[in-house]
N, C-alpha and C positions, 0 to 999 in steps of 0.2 A: 450575415447569413446564418441561420440556425443549422446545427449539425443534424445529419440524418438520424432517425431514431436508432438506438443501439440494437434494438430487437428486429430490425427490419428483415433480417435474413434468418431469424430463429424459427425453427420448425413449429408449426402451430400447436403441437402437443406438448411443448415445453413452456414454462413460465416466462413472462417478459423480463424477469429480473436476471435472466442468465447474462453473464459476461460473454460477449461474443468471442468466437475463436479468432486466431490470427487471420484466417482466410476471410473472415467476415469484416475485418477492420481494413480500411483503406491503408495502403502502404505508402508512407512518406519516404521518398527517395532523397538521400543525402545529395546535395549538389543542385537541387531544384528550388532553393529557397527564394521566395519573392519578397518577404518582409519579415521583420522581427515580431515575435508574438509574445514574448514573455518579459517580465520585469528583470532588469539587470540586477545581479547580485552585487551588493556593496559589502565592504568589510563589516563584520558584526561588531557592535559596541557592547560595553559592559555596564551601561547605565541603567539597565532594566532591574527592578527590585529583585526578581528571581535570580538574576545573575549574580548580583551582589551577595544574596544569601548563600548561593552555591559556592562562591568563592570563599566566603567565611567558613564554609564547612570543608574547605580544602579540595573542592572539586573544580575541574577545569572547564573548558569551553564546551558548548553543546552543539552536536551535529545530528542531522537527520538524513536518512536515506530513503529515497522512493522505491517504487516497485522495481524488482530485480528480474523476476520471471526467467530464472535460469541462465542469465547472461553473465557468467562468472568472470570471463576476461574483462568485460566492461566494468564490473564491480571492482576488481582488483586495481584497474587503471584509475577509476574515480577515487577510491580510498587513497591510493598512493599519491594522487595529485593533491589531496588535502593533508598529506604527511600523517595520515592516520595508521598506515602500515609501511613496513620497509620493503626492500627489494625482494625479500624472501616471504612476504605476505604475513609477517608477524606484527603484533600490535606495536606501534612506535609512538603513541600519542600520550603516554604517561597517564595523568589523572583526567584526561578528557572523557566526555560522555558521549556515546553514540547510540542513537535509536534507529532501528530499521522499522518501516511502517508496514511491513507485511508483503505478502506475495513474493515468495522466494522461488517458486517452482512454475512449470507449465509454460508452454509455447517456446521457451529458450532451451539451449542444448544441455545444460548441466545444473539442474535444480538441486540435486543432492550435494553436488559440489559447493554450491552456494550455502546450503544449510551447514555443511560441515565447516566451511570457513567461518560463518557467524558463530557457531558453537565454540570453535577454538578461540576466536577473537574475544569472546565473552569471558573465557577462562583467563586469557592472557591480560585483558584489561583489568579485571578484578585484582590480579597479582600485582599490577602496576599502580594501583590506587585509583583507577577510573572505573567505568563500566561500559559494556556493550550489551544492549538489551533489544528486544524485538517485540512487535505486536502481532496479533492474529489477523491475517488476511483472509479474504474469502477463498482464495486458492489453497491456504493451509486447511481450511474446513473441507474443501473439495477432495484434496488428496487423502486426508484422514478418513473421509467417508468412503472413498473408493476402495481404500485398503481394507476397511473394517467391514463394509457392507456389501461391496461388489455390486452385483445385479439385483439385490433385494429391492423389490418395489417400494417406492415411497409415495406419500400423498403430496404431489407437487401443486395441487390446486388447479391443475390444467391437464389432468389425465395422469396416466401412469408414467413414472420416470425412475431412474436409478442413479446413484452416485457414480457408478462406473460409466454410464452413458454420458452423464454430464461432465465427467472429468475428460473423457475423449473429446467431446464437443468443444471443450474449453481449453484445448491445447495440451492435454495431458501427454507426457512423454513416457513411452514404455520403458526406456532405459531408467528413468527415474524410479518407476515402480519396481524394477528388478533390483535396484540398489537400495531400496527403502528398507531400513532396519528398525528394530523395536526402539533403539535409543532416539532415532529421529522422530518416530511417532510420539514417544513420551515427551520429547521436548516440544514439538508443535502443540500437543494437547494442553500443555501448561502455559502457553503464551497468554499474556493479558490482551484484552480487547481495547482498553483505554488506559492512558497514562497522562500526567501533567507534569510539565518541567518548565520552570522559570516563567510561569504564566502562558505557556503553550500547551493547549490541549491536544494531545496526539492521538489520532484514530487513523484506521485504515481507510475506511469508506466515507465518502461524502454523503452521509445519510443521517437522519435523526432516529433510525431504528435502534440505536444504542439505548434510548430512553425506555424502550420496552423491557429492558432487562434490569433496570435499577435506577435509583435516584441518587446514587453516589458511584464514584469510580470503583471503590472496593465492591459494591454490590453487583455492579455489572460484571466485573472480572470473576467474582465468585459464581455468579449464576451461569455464565457461559462455561466455566470449568466444570461445574456440577453436571451440566447437561451433557458435556462430552464424556464425562465418567460414567454417566448412566448408560451410554452406548445404545440409545434408542434411535433407530434409523430415522423416524419421522421427526423427532425432536431435533436432531442434528441437522436434518434437511431444512427445517424451518429457520434455523440459525444462519445456515449458508444462504438461503434465499433472501433473508432480510439484509445480510451483510453484502449482497450483490447490488442492492439499490444504490442509486447515484444521483448527482445533479441537485441535491437538496439545497445547495447554497448558491446556485448559478443565476437564478432569475430574480425578478424584483423582490420576491419574498425571501431571498437567500439571507440577508442580514438577519431577519427575524428568526430564521431557522438555526443560524449560528448562535444567536443570543439564547435560544432555548437549551442548547447544549452547555454553553458556557455558564448559564444560570444553575443548571443542575450539577455540573462537575468541576466548575472553576476554570480559571485561566482567563486571559484577555484576547486570545486569538487561537483559532483552530488550525492545525497542520495535518493534512491528509494526503493519501495517495489514491489508488484505485481508478479514478477517471482520468485518462490521458489529457494533458493540457491542450493538445490540439482540438479535442472535442469540446472541452470547456469554452474555448475561444471561438468555436463555430467556424473554424477556417480550414476544414479538411476536405469536404466534398465540393466538386464542381457542379455546375448547372448546364443544361443544354449541350452536353457533350464536351464542355470545357474541361481542360486539365485540372486536377486538384491542386489547390494552392498548398504550399508546403512551408508552414511557419518554422522559423528556426527556434528550437527550444534550447536555450542555453542557461535557464535558470527557472526558479519556481514562478508560479503565477499567483499574484496577490490580487484578491477580488472580494466581492461581497462587502463593499465599503471598507476594505482593508482588514476585514475580520478573519479571512480565510486564506490559507497558503496551500496551493496545490503542488504536490511533489512528484507526481507520475509524469515523467518527461517523454513517455511514449516510446520506451526502448524496444517494444515488440513492433513498432511502426517505424524503425529506422530513426527513432528520435534519440534521446539522450538519457542516461542513467544519472540521476541527480543526487549529489552528496553536498549538503550546504551547512554552513554554521548559522545558528540562530543567536540572537534575533536578527530579523530582516527589516529593512526600512520600509516605509509605506504604510 
C-alpha cells in the first residue's frame, strides 16, 4: 500500500516540498508492532576496498547516525550502545569515524543540546585520532533561515512564505531558538552537504537535487556554503526547498536516480536520512478506518536494488534513532 502524500495536510499557500510537522505525521506507537519492516543489521566487515584504505591510514571503523530531531536522550543511548561514548557522554571510540546525516533540531525537546554534544564529540574524536563529522540537513537550513531572516517574505513558488513560518510549521521549538548562539549558527553554516567514505556516498536527503549545485562533492559543498554566506533570503530558501524533496530512490526508477548521483560524486552505495523508513516502506497509513500498521524499525532500510540505505528510523514517530556501523550487507 503506498504511503499517503506527505503534503496532504500542507496549507495550500506553502510549497509541496515542505517536510510535514509532527502533527501531520501518523504517530507509530511502540508496542503495536505487527511485523518487521527493516533489514536486520549484521556486523560490519572490513573487506570493502574503502575500509582497507582507511585502515591503512590508521582510521577506525565507520559509523553513521540518522535524523536526531532534538531527541538528545535517545542519541546518548544509541551512541553508548555502540560504545562510541562513555557513561559521561565523552568520546570513547578512539580512531573510529562517526558521521551524522543531519537534522539535529526541531520536533524533539532539545535540539541545541544535540548540537552541543555533536560539536564536543567532534573535538574529542579529533584529539583521539578519529573524527566526528556532520552533514547539512534541511532542518539546519530551516533554523538558520528562521534566525537570519525571520518573517522576511521569500519567493516560495506557491505564494508568500517566510522562514519563520516554515520553521514553526515544521516543528520548530522556541526553546531551541532562545538558546541558539552565534557559534551554533557558524557551525551549521559550514556543514557539508555531501561526503564520501569507504565507497558510501553520504547525503541527508533522498533527492537528486544535489546535482543542481555541482558535478563534484567539492563543488556542491562550496556552492551551498557560498549561498549561505551571501545571506540572500530567496537563495537560501531555494536550497532549503530543494533539500526537502524526497523519495527519489523509492520507486522503479530509484536505482537509476542513485546511479546518477554515484556517477557524479563517486561511491558504490548511497546512505541518506530525511525520509522516515515507515514512509519508504508504505506501511504507515490504514484504509477504511483500519488502524495504522506499525512496522518495527530496528535497523536501516536497504532498497533500490541494494544501492540505497535509509537511516531515518522515524524517531519523531515513536520509531528508533539509528546508529550503525558501515558497511551493511545486502
